[in-house]
C-alpha positions as CSV (number, residue, x, y, z in Angstrom):
1,X,56.8,-82.0,-156.6
2,X,58.8,-83.5,-159.3
3,X,60.8,-80.9,-161.7
4,X,59.5,-80.4,-165.2
5,X,62.6,-80.6,-166.9
6,X,63.3,-84.3,-165.9
7,X,60.9,-85.8,-168.7
8,X,62.5,-89.3,-167.6
9,X,61.0,-89.4,-164.3
10,X,57.6,-87.9,-165.8
11,X,57.5,-90.8,-168.1
12,X,58.2,-93.3,-165.6
13,X,55.3,-92.5,-163.6
14,X,52.1,-94.7,-163.9
15,X,49.5,-91.8,-164.1
16,X,51.0,-88.4,-165.3
17,X,48.2,-86.9,-165.3
18,X,47.9,-86.9,-161.5
19,X,50.1,-84.6,-159.6
20,X,49.9,-87.0,-156.5
21,X,51.0,-90.2,-158.4
22,X,54.4,-90.9,-156.8
23,X,57.6,-91.4,-158.4
24,X,58.5,-95.4,-158.2
25,X,62.2,-94.4,-158.5
26,X,62.0,-92.2,-155.4
27,X,59.9,-94.6,-153.1
28,X,62.8,-95.7,-151.1
29,X,64.0,-92.0,-150.9
30,X,64.1,-89.9,-147.4
31,X,61.5,-87.9,-146.8
32,X,63.4,-84.7,-147.8
33,X,64.4,-86.2,-150.8
34,X,61.4,-87.4,-152.6
35,X,60.6,-84.2,-154.3
36,X,57.5,-83.8,-152.3
37,X,56.8,-80.4,-150.7
38,X,55.8,-81.3,-147.1
39,X,55.2,-77.5,-146.1
40,X,52.0,-77.8,-148.0
41,X,50.9,-80.9,-146.3
42,X,52.2,-80.6,-142.8
43,X,49.3,-79.9,-139.7
44,X,51.2,-77.7,-137.4
45,X,51.1,-78.6,-133.6
46,X,48.8,-76.1,-132.3
47,X,45.9,-77.9,-134.5
48,X,43.7,-79.8,-132.6
49,X,43.6,-83.8,-133.0
50,X,40.0,-83.8,-134.0
51,X,41.3,-82.6,-137.4
52,X,43.5,-85.8,-137.9
53,X,40.2,-88.0,-137.9
54,X,38.4,-86.1,-140.3
55,X,38.5,-88.7,-143.0
56,X,39.1,-92.5,-142.7
57,X,42.7,-92.3,-144.2
58,X,43.9,-90.5,-141.3
59,X,43.1,-92.6,-138.7
60,X,46.4,-94.1,-138.5
61,X,48.2,-91.2,-138.6
62,X,50.6,-90.6,-135.6
63,X,50.6,-87.4,-133.9
64,X,53.7,-88.3,-132.3
65,X,55.5,-88.9,-135.4
66,X,55.1,-85.5,-136.8
67,X,57.4,-83.9,-133.8
68,X,60.7,-84.2,-136.2
69,X,58.8,-82.2,-138.6
70,X,57.7,-79.5,-136.5
71,X,60.9,-77.6,-135.8
72,X,61.5,-77.5,-140.1
73,X,58.4,-76.6,-140.6
74,X,57.5,-73.0,-142.1
75,X,53.9,-73.0,-141.5
76,X,52.3,-69.7,-140.5
77,X,50.5,-69.4,-137.2
78,X,47.6,-68.0,-139.0
79,X,46.9,-71.6,-140.5
80,X,46.7,-73.0,-137.1
81,X,43.0,-72.8,-136.7
82,X,41.3,-76.3,-137.0
83,X,38.5,-74.8,-139.2
84,X,41.2,-73.7,-141.7
85,X,42.2,-77.2,-142.1
86,X,38.7,-78.3,-142.4
87,X,37.7,-76.2,-145.2
88,X,40.9,-77.4,-147.0
89,X,40.0,-80.9,-146.3
90,X,36.4,-80.5,-147.8
91,X,37.8,-78.9,-151.0
92,X,40.5,-81.8,-151.1
93,X,43.4,-79.1,-151.9
94,X,45.1,-80.1,-148.8
95,X,46.3,-83.6,-147.2
96,X,48.6,-84.7,-144.1
97,X,51.6,-86.4,-144.8
98,X,52.2,-89.8,-142.9
99,X,55.5,-90.1,-141.2
100,X,55.7,-93.9,-141.7
101,X,56.6,-96.1,-144.6
102,X,55.7,-94.8,-147.9
103,X,52.4,-96.3,-149.1
104,X,51.4,-95.7,-152.7
105,X,47.9,-97.0,-152.0
106,X,47.7,-94.0,-149.9
107,X,48.1,-91.6,-152.6
108,X,45.8,-93.4,-154.9
109,X,42.9,-93.1,-152.1
110,X,43.7,-89.4,-152.3
111,X,42.6,-89.2,-156.1
112,X,38.8,-90.5,-155.3
113,X,38.7,-88.7,-151.9
114,X,36.2,-86.2,-152.9
115,X,33.7,-88.9,-154.2
116,X,34.1,-90.9,-151.0
117,X,33.9,-87.7,-148.9
118,X,30.8,-87.0,-150.4
119,X,29.4,-90.4,-150.2
120,X,30.3,-90.1,-146.8
121,X,28.8,-86.8,-146.0
122,X,25.2,-88.1,-147.7
123,X,25.4,-91.3,-145.5
124,X,25.7,-89.3,-142.1
125,X,23.2,-87.1,-143.2
126,X,20.5,-90.2,-144.0
127,X,21.4,-91.5,-140.4
128,X,20.9,-88.6,-138.6
129,X,17.6,-87.9,-140.6
130,X,16.6,-91.5,-139.6
131,X,17.5,-91.1,-136.1
132,X,15.6,-87.7,-136.2
133,X,12.3,-89.1,-137.3
134,X,12.5,-92.1,-134.8
135,X,13.2,-89.8,-131.9
136,X,10.1,-88.1,-132.8
137,X,8.0,-91.0,-133.2
138,X,9.0,-92.0,-129.9
139,X,8.1,-88.7,-128.2
140,X,4.8,-89.0,-130.1
141,X,3.8,-92.3,-128.9
142,X,5.1,-91.2,-125.1
143,X,2.8,-88.3,-125.3
144,X,-0.3,-90.1,-126.9
145,X,0.1,-88.0,-129.7
146,X,-2.0,-89.2,-133.3
147,X,-1.8,-87.6,-136.7
148,X,-5.6,-86.8,-135.8
149,X,-4.8,-84.1,-133.4
150,X,-2.0,-82.9,-135.3
151,X,-2.2,-78.9,-135.6
152,X,-1.1,-79.0,-139.3
153,X,-4.2,-81.3,-140.2
154,X,-6.7,-78.4,-139.5
155,X,-10.3,-79.1,-140.0
156,X,-12.9,-76.7,-139.5
157,X,-15.7,-79.5,-138.7
158,X,-13.5,-81.1,-136.3
159,X,-12.6,-77.4,-134.4
160,X,-16.5,-77.1,-134.2
161,X,-17.1,-80.3,-132.9
162,X,-14.2,-79.8,-130.2
163,X,-15.9,-76.6,-129.3
164,X,-19.3,-78.4,-128.5
165,X,-17.2,-80.9,-126.4
166,X,-15.5,-78.1,-124.5
167,X,-19.1,-76.1,-124.2
168,X,-20.4,-79.3,-123.1
169,X,-18.1,-80.1,-120.7
170,X,-18.4,-76.4,-118.9
171,X,-21.9,-76.6,-118.9
172,X,-21.7,-80.4,-117.0
173,X,-19.0,-78.4,-114.5
174,X,-20.7,-75.5,-114.0
175,X,-23.8,-77.7,-113.0
176,X,-21.9,-79.5,-110.5
177,X,-21.2,-79.0,-106.7
178,X,-17.9,-79.0,-106.9
179,X,-17.6,-76.1,-109.2
180,X,-18.9,-73.6,-106.7
181,X,-16.6,-74.4,-104.1
182,X,-14.0,-72.2,-105.2
183,X,-14.9,-68.7,-107.1
184,X,-11.6,-68.5,-108.3
185,X,-11.9,-71.5,-110.4
186,X,-14.9,-70.2,-112.0
187,X,-13.2,-67.2,-113.0
188,X,-10.3,-69.1,-114.5
189,X,-12.2,-71.2,-116.7
190,X,-14.1,-68.1,-118.0
191,X,-10.5,-66.5,-118.6
192,X,-10.0,-69.3,-120.5
193,X,-13.0,-69.7,-122.7
194,X,-12.8,-65.7,-123.7
195,X,-9.4,-66.1,-124.8
196,X,-7.9,-63.8,-121.9
197,X,-4.1,-63.3,-122.0
198,X,-2.1,-62.4,-118.9
199,X,-0.6,-58.7,-119.0
200,X,3.1,-58.7,-119.5
201,X,5.5,-57.9,-116.6
202,X,8.2,-57.1,-118.7
203,X,9.6,-53.3,-117.4
204,X,9.8,-50.8,-120.4
205,X,11.9,-47.4,-120.7
206,X,10.5,-44.2,-121.4
207,X,12.2,-41.2,-123.2
208,X,11.7,-37.4,-122.0
209,X,8.9,-35.7,-123.6
210,X,10.5,-32.6,-123.2
211,X,14.3,-31.5,-122.4
212,X,15.3,-27.9,-121.5
213,X,18.5,-26.0,-121.6
214,X,19.8,-25.1,-118.1
215,X,23.1,-23.4,-118.5
216,X,24.9,-22.8,-115.1
217,X,23.2,-25.3,-113.2
218,X,25.0,-26.4,-110.3
219,X,26.0,-29.7,-110.2
220,X,25.9,-30.7,-106.7
221,X,24.2,-33.3,-104.5
222,X,23.6,-31.1,-101.9
223,X,21.4,-28.5,-103.3
224,X,18.1,-28.6,-104.5
225,X,17.6,-26.2,-107.2
226,X,14.1,-27.2,-108.9
227,X,10.3,-27.2,-108.0
228,X,7.3,-27.8,-109.4
229,X,4.0,-25.4,-108.5
230,X,1.0,-27.6,-107.5
231,X,-1.2,-24.3,-108.2
232,X,0.1,-22.8,-111.4
233,X,2.0,-25.7,-113.1
234,X,5.0,-23.8,-113.2
235,X,8.9,-25.1,-112.8
236,X,11.1,-23.1,-110.6
237,X,14.9,-23.5,-111.3
238,X,18.1,-21.9,-110.0
239,X,20.7,-21.1,-112.4
240,X,24.1,-20.1,-110.4
241,X,23.1,-16.7,-108.9
242,X,19.8,-16.5,-110.9
243,X,16.3,-18.1,-110.7
244,X,14.0,-18.4,-113.3
245,X,10.2,-19.4,-113.7
246,X,9.5,-21.4,-117.0
247,X,6.1,-22.5,-118.4
248,X,5.1,-24.0,-121.5
249,X,2.9,-21.2,-122.4
250,X,5.0,-18.3,-121.3
251,X,8.2,-19.7,-121.4
252,X,11.0,-18.7,-119.1
253,X,10.6,-15.6,-116.7
254,X,13.1,-14.2,-114.2
255,X,12.5,-14.1,-110.6
256,X,16.0,-13.1,-109.2
257,X,18.6,-11.7,-111.6
258,X,21.9,-12.3,-111.5
259,X,23.3,-9.4,-109.7
260,X,21.5,-9.5,-106.5
261,X,23.4,-12.3,-105.3
262,X,26.6,-12.1,-107.9
263,X,27.3,-8.6,-106.4
264,X,27.8,-10.2,-102.6
265,X,29.8,-13.3,-104.2
266,X,26.9,-15.6,-103.6
267,X,24.4,-18.3,-105.3
268,X,21.5,-20.0,-105.1
269,X,21.3,-23.4,-103.2
270,X,17.5,-24.1,-103.3
271,X,14.3,-22.9,-104.3
272,X,10.7,-23.8,-103.4
273,X,7.0,-23.4,-104.3
274,X,4.3,-22.8,-101.8
275,X,1.7,-25.5,-102.4
276,X,-0.9,-23.4,-100.9
277,X,-0.4,-19.9,-102.8
278,X,1.8,-18.2,-105.1
279,X,4.9,-17.7,-102.9
280,X,8.1,-18.6,-104.1
281,X,11.0,-18.9,-101.3
282,X,14.8,-18.8,-102.3
283,X,17.8,-20.0,-100.3
284,X,21.7,-18.8,-100.7
285,X,25.0,-20.4,-99.7
286,X,25.5,-17.5,-97.1
287,X,22.4,-18.3,-95.5
288,X,19.6,-15.4,-97.0
289,X,16.3,-16.5,-97.3
290,X,14.1,-14.4,-100.3
291,X,10.4,-14.3,-100.6
292,X,8.9,-13.6,-104.0
293,X,5.2,-13.8,-105.3
294,X,4.6,-15.4,-108.6
295,X,2.0,-13.0,-109.9
296,X,3.7,-10.1,-108.8
297,X,7.1,-11.5,-110.9
298,X,4.7,-12.1,-114.1
299,X,3.3,-8.5,-113.8
300,X,6.8,-6.9,-113.3
301,X,8.4,-9.0,-116.4
302,X,5.6,-7.9,-118.5
303,X,5.9,-4.1,-117.7
304,X,9.6,-3.9,-118.0
305,X,10.1,-6.7,-120.5
306,X,12.5,-8.5,-117.7
307,X,15.0,-5.4,-118.5
308,X,14.8,-4.6,-114.5
309,X,15.6,-6.4,-111.7
310,X,12.7,-7.0,-109.3
311,X,13.5,-6.9,-105.6
312,X,12.5,-9.4,-103.3
313,X,9.3,-9.1,-101.1
314,X,11.2,-9.7,-97.9
315,X,14.8,-11.1,-97.0
316,X,15.6,-12.8,-94.2
317,X,19.5,-12.8,-93.4
318,X,21.3,-15.7,-91.4
319,X,24.9,-16.4,-90.2
320,X,26.9,-16.6,-93.6
321,X,28.6,-19.7,-92.5
322,X,25.1,-21.6,-92.4
323,X,24.2,-21.9,-96.0
324,X,20.4,-22.9,-97.0
325,X,20.3,-26.7,-98.0
326,X,16.4,-27.0,-98.7
327,X,13.0,-25.8,-97.9
328,X,9.6,-27.4,-97.5
329,X,6.4,-25.8,-96.5
330,X,4.5,-26.6,-93.1
331,X,0.8,-26.5,-93.7
332,X,0.4,-24.6,-90.2
333,X,-2.0,-21.8,-91.3
334,X,-0.4,-22.2,-94.9
335,X,2.0,-19.5,-93.8
336,X,4.9,-21.4,-92.4
337,X,7.7,-23.3,-94.0
338,X,10.9,-25.3,-92.4
339,X,14.6,-24.6,-93.5
340,X,17.2,-27.2,-93.4
341,X,20.9,-25.8,-93.1
342,X,24.2,-26.9,-93.8
343,X,25.1,-26.7,-90.3
344,X,22.7,-29.5,-89.6
345,X,19.9,-26.9,-87.9
346,X,16.2,-26.7,-88.7
347,X,14.6,-23.5,-88.6
348,X,10.6,-23.2,-88.6
349,X,9.9,-19.6,-90.1
350,X,6.5,-17.9,-90.3
351,X,5.8,-15.6,-93.4
352,X,3.1,-13.6,-91.8
353,X,3.2,-11.7,-88.4
354,X,0.3,-12.6,-86.6
355,X,0.1,-9.0,-84.9
356,X,0.2,-7.0,-88.1
357,X,-0.8,-9.2,-90.4
358,X,1.8,-8.4,-93.0
359,X,4.9,-10.0,-94.5
360,X,7.3,-10.2,-91.8
361,X,9.4,-13.4,-92.0
362,X,10.4,-14.3,-88.4
363,X,12.4,-17.8,-87.2
364,X,9.6,-19.5,-84.8
365,X,11.7,-22.4,-83.9
366,X,15.3,-23.5,-84.3
367,X,17.0,-26.6,-83.4
368,X,19.9,-29.0,-84.3
369,X,18.2,-32.0,-86.1
370,X,21.5,-33.2,-87.7
371,X,25.6,-33.4,-86.5
372,X,26.1,-32.6,-90.2
373,X,24.5,-31.0,-93.5
374,X,21.1,-31.4,-93.8
375,X,20.6,-33.2,-97.2
376,X,16.7,-33.4,-97.4
377,X,13.7,-32.9,-95.6
378,X,9.9,-33.8,-95.8
379,X,7.2,-33.2,-93.0
380,X,3.8,-35.1,-93.0
381,X,1.5,-33.4,-90.8
382,X,3.6,-33.1,-87.2
383,X,6.2,-35.2,-88.3
384,X,9.5,-34.3,-90.1
385,X,11.9,-36.3,-91.3
386,X,15.6,-34.9,-91.9
387,X,18.1,-36.5,-94.0
388,X,21.7,-35.6,-93.1
389,X,25.2,-36.3,-94.4
390,X,25.8,-37.9,-91.2
391,X,24.6,-41.1,-92.5
392,X,21.0,-41.2,-90.9
393,X,17.6,-39.7,-90.9
394,X,15.8,-38.2,-87.8
395,X,12.3,-38.3,-87.3
396,X,11.0,-35.1,-85.4
397,X,7.9,-34.3,-84.0
398,X,6.8,-30.7,-84.3
399,X,3.5,-30.6,-83.0
400,X,4.7,-27.9,-80.4
401,X,7.1,-25.6,-83.0
402,X,9.1,-24.3,-79.6
403,X,9.9,-27.8,-78.2
404,X,10.4,-30.3,-80.9
405,X,11.0,-33.6,-80.1
406,X,13.3,-36.1,-81.4
407,X,11.5,-39.6,-82.3
408,X,14.0,-42.2,-84.0
409,X,17.3,-42.3,-85.7
410,X,17.0,-44.1,-89.0
411,X,20.6,-45.2,-89.8
412,X,22.1,-45.8,-93.5
413,X,25.7,-46.0,-94.4
414,X,25.8,-42.9,-96.5
415,X,24.5,-39.5,-96.6
416,X,20.5,-39.2,-96.9
417,X,18.8,-37.3,-99.2
418,X,16.0,-39.0,-100.5
419,X,13.2,-38.9,-98.1
420,X,9.3,-39.4,-99.2
421,X,6.1,-40.1,-96.9
422,X,3.6,-42.4,-98.8
423,X,0.9,-40.4,-99.5
424,X,-1.9,-43.3,-99.4
425,X,-0.3,-44.9,-96.4
426,X,0.7,-42.0,-93.8
427,X,2.7,-44.1,-91.4
428,X,4.9,-45.4,-94.5
429,X,8.5,-43.8,-95.1
430,X,10.7,-44.5,-97.4
431,X,14.7,-43.3,-97.4
432,X,17.3,-43.5,-99.8
433,X,21.5,-43.8,-99.1
434,X,24.3,-42.0,-101.1
435,X,27.0,-43.6,-103.2
436,X,28.2,-45.8,-100.2
437,X,25.0,-47.2,-99.3
438,X,22.7,-47.3,-102.7
439,X,20.0,-49.0,-100.3
440,X,16.3,-48.0,-100.5
441,X,14.7,-48.6,-97.2
442,X,11.2,-48.6,-95.9
443,X,10.4,-47.7,-92.4
444,X,7.1,-47.5,-90.1
445,X,7.3,-44.0,-89.0
446,X,5.1,-44.3,-85.5
447,X,7.7,-47.0,-84.3
448,X,10.7,-46.5,-86.3
449,X,11.0,-50.1,-87.6
450,X,12.8,-51.2,-90.8
451,X,10.0,-53.1,-92.9
452,X,11.7,-53.4,-96.0
453,X,15.3,-52.8,-97.7
454,X,16.3,-53.4,-101.2
455,X,19.8,-52.7,-102.5
456,X,20.0,-50.8,-105.7
457,X,23.1,-50.0,-108.3
458,X,23.5,-46.3,-108.0
459,X,23.2,-43.3,-105.5
460,X,19.7,-42.5,-104.6
461,X,19.1,-38.7,-105.2
462,X,15.3,-38.7,-104.6
463,X,12.0,-40.3,-104.0
464,X,8.4,-39.6,-105.3
465,X,5.4,-41.5,-104.7
466,X,2.5,-41.8,-106.9
467,X,-1.1,-40.9,-105.6
468,X,-2.7,-43.0,-108.0
469,X,-0.8,-46.6,-107.9
470,X,1.1,-48.5,-105.1
471,X,4.3,-47.2,-107.0
472,X,7.2,-45.1,-106.7
473,X,9.7,-43.5,-108.9
474,X,13.9,-43.9,-107.4
475,X,16.2,-41.1,-109.2
476,X,19.8,-42.3,-109.5
477,X,23.2,-40.3,-109.2
478,X,26.7,-41.8,-109.7
479,X,27.0,-45.7,-109.4
480,X,26.8,-48.4,-112.4
481,X,29.1,-46.7,-115.2
482,X,28.4,-49.9,-117.1
483,X,24.6,-49.9,-116.8
484,X,23.9,-45.8,-115.8
485,X,19.9,-45.6,-114.8
486,X,18.5,-42.0,-114.7
487,X,15.5,-43.4,-112.8
488,X,13.4,-46.7,-112.1
489,X,9.8,-46.9,-111.3
490,X,9.2,-49.8,-108.6
491,X,5.9,-51.5,-107.5
492,X,5.0,-51.5,-103.5
493,X,5.4,-53.7,-101.6
494,X,6.8,-56.4,-103.9
495,X,9.7,-53.6,-105.6
496,X,9.0,-55.3,-109.1
497,X,10.6,-52.9,-111.3
498,X,7.9,-51.6,-114.3
499,X,9.7,-48.7,-116.1
500,X,13.5,-47.3,-116.3
501,X,15.3,-44.6,-118.0
502,X,18.9,-45.4,-119.3
503,X,21.5,-43.1,-120.6
504,X,24.2,-44.0,-123.2
505,X,26.7,-42.2,-120.9
506,X,26.8,-41.9,-117.3
507,X,24.6,-38.8,-116.1
508,X,23.5,-37.9,-112.4
509,X,20.1,-36.6,-111.2
510,X,20.7,-33.9,-108.7
511,X,17.1,-33.6,-107.8
512,X,13.5,-34.4,-109.0
513,X,10.0,-32.7,-108.6
514,X,6.8,-34.0,-109.6
515,X,3.6,-32.5,-111.8
516,X,0.4,-31.2,-109.9
517,X,-1.4,-34.1,-110.9
518,X,1.4,-36.4,-110.4
519,X,1.8,-38.1,-113.8
520,X,4.9,-36.7,-114.8
521,X,8.5,-35.6,-113.0
522,X,11.1,-33.2,-114.0
523,X,14.8,-34.0,-113.1
524,X,17.7,-31.7,-113.1
525,X,20.8,-33.2,-114.4
526,X,24.8,-32.8,-114.5
527,X,24.7,-32.1,-118.2
528,X,22.8,-28.9,-117.2
529,X,19.5,-29.8,-118.6
530,X,15.9,-30.3,-117.1
531,X,14.1,-33.4,-118.4
532,X,10.7,-34.1,-118.3
533,X,9.3,-38.0,-118.2
534,X,5.7,-39.0,-118.1
535,X,5.6,-41.6,-115.5
536,X,2.0,-42.3,-114.9
537,X,-1.1,-41.2,-117.0
538,X,-3.3,-38.7,-115.5
539,X,-6.2,-39.9,-113.5
540,X,-8.8,-38.6,-110.9
541,X,-9.1,-41.8,-109.0
542,X,-6.6,-40.8,-106.1
543,X,-5.9,-43.4,-103.7
544,X,-6.7,-41.5,-100.3
545,X,-5.8,-44.4,-98.0
546,X,-4.8,-48.0,-98.4
547,X,-5.6,-50.7,-96.1
548,X,-4.1,-54.2,-97.5
549,X,-2.1,-57.0,-96.1
550,X,1.3,-56.7,-97.0
551,X,1.9,-53.0,-96.8
552,X,3.9,-53.0,-93.9
553,X,5.2,-56.6,-94.0
554,X,4.2,-57.4,-90.1
555,X,1.1,-58.3,-88.7
556,X,1.4,-56.6,-85.7
557,X,2.2,-53.4,-87.6
558,X,-0.8,-53.8,-89.7
559,X,-3.0,-54.5,-86.6
560,X,-1.7,-51.4,-85.5
561,X,-2.8,-49.6,-88.4
562,X,-5.9,-51.1,-88.2
563,X,-5.1,-53.6,-91.1
564,X,-6.8,-56.7,-90.8
565,X,-8.3,-59.9,-92.7
566,X,-11.6,-58.8,-92.3
567,X,-10.9,-55.2,-93.6
568,X,-9.3,-55.3,-97.3
569,X,-10.4,-52.5,-99.4
570,X,-9.0,-49.3,-100.9
571,X,-10.9,-46.1,-99.8
572,X,-10.8,-43.6,-102.6
């Protein structure tokens, strides 16, 4: 830029009002002596070469000639963005300086750059609009679309005529013999004429309808500290060395006071409701088994207002090195339950003495089911599935309780805690692996055949089948940190995800139990909370047995189960 004090140079310019008009006395001077500020007009090296072709007068600009100027440039790095320079060119406050011989015409053209760029933009916009119209016209011609059938030109009379034509076509089609060959086609056309919409298959998320604070809830994968009574609709929770029974009507009622186990330096490891009566069984770390009764606990709490500790009806003491991991009731005379120990042993315990008809817990049978700790267990009539920490699930036949028979060993790659027999297909067994396995497997229990397996993203802690639908709930522990899941509901046998529960921070489900009508579940979380979720709507339409192709994924197995093409129905 020329100096303001140099009046002679200002007068010698052709156009003094134009700051970009050159001084004719300095045309033949070097670049650094022409009085032009090159720093405001230099494009840095990191700029894309596409910026040099933004306007017509830059087409002859040589990128190679700018290298000598790059070393002396003091342009900040924040101006190296191509978008920044594009904005400057549009506002006509920026232009690049050619390194070739100075040409006054270039500077004269810059004064009219704004008007020329405006005309160029309008021309380009007109060309794009014309191309778009031509393209749409070609598409319409290729699809045989005319203006009379356009959606925008809606006419009530034409719509009525189209409906009449459609009805006439439907009547002709129904009268034809070809229409009656396939009943599914008939249903399809009926659905179209009635505006039937296909159901959405997108999975949805649910929120807990109740959250209970459970302080001192032990964060241990191998414990089972929650159960839901099928007879009284109460929830049993083990908290440290105490056990409480909760209901929506009466709140929390203490079952076992803290001092009973705390004085022995012991704590609760598992709890269980009897599905047949009001009995409660509690297992401890030191191998003790306690028997309580729901009705007696409520009466004692009402009488002493929870101030006095209630003693158990009966206590069965075992070896202190064999903690109790899980307890499941056995339906033989409704007075037996199965105990899984940390040593891998299984005990079959009878509550009532058959001779005296009084409470006298005795171990009827004892056998080694796993080489390591028992994690989960469930029985189906006389078949017991035992999941262990030795990366497998074993199937035992206890029809003769004094002489159990090992049937099959179902292998996983991690500890197996989640085991569940299907309620509407008794031979279908589901198992879930731990953090190093994360696999959901389905087995045919009479033959030990693996039917299907599905890889999940997290450790599987429990499985619950629905009694009303062909679905199951899978709860998760540690695993996917980026997308933490609490539970997921899958359909069977296609294993399609229809419902899920996520958390903003990684949480772990320790164990779960379902309500008496199997419409809701409660889960024990590692954040010391008990959360209730409504998974299925309550329904009295229970599937007692399901016979359909595809349940076991094998024609041979389905033939063994009595499933074939001539018998495809549900027995409810």
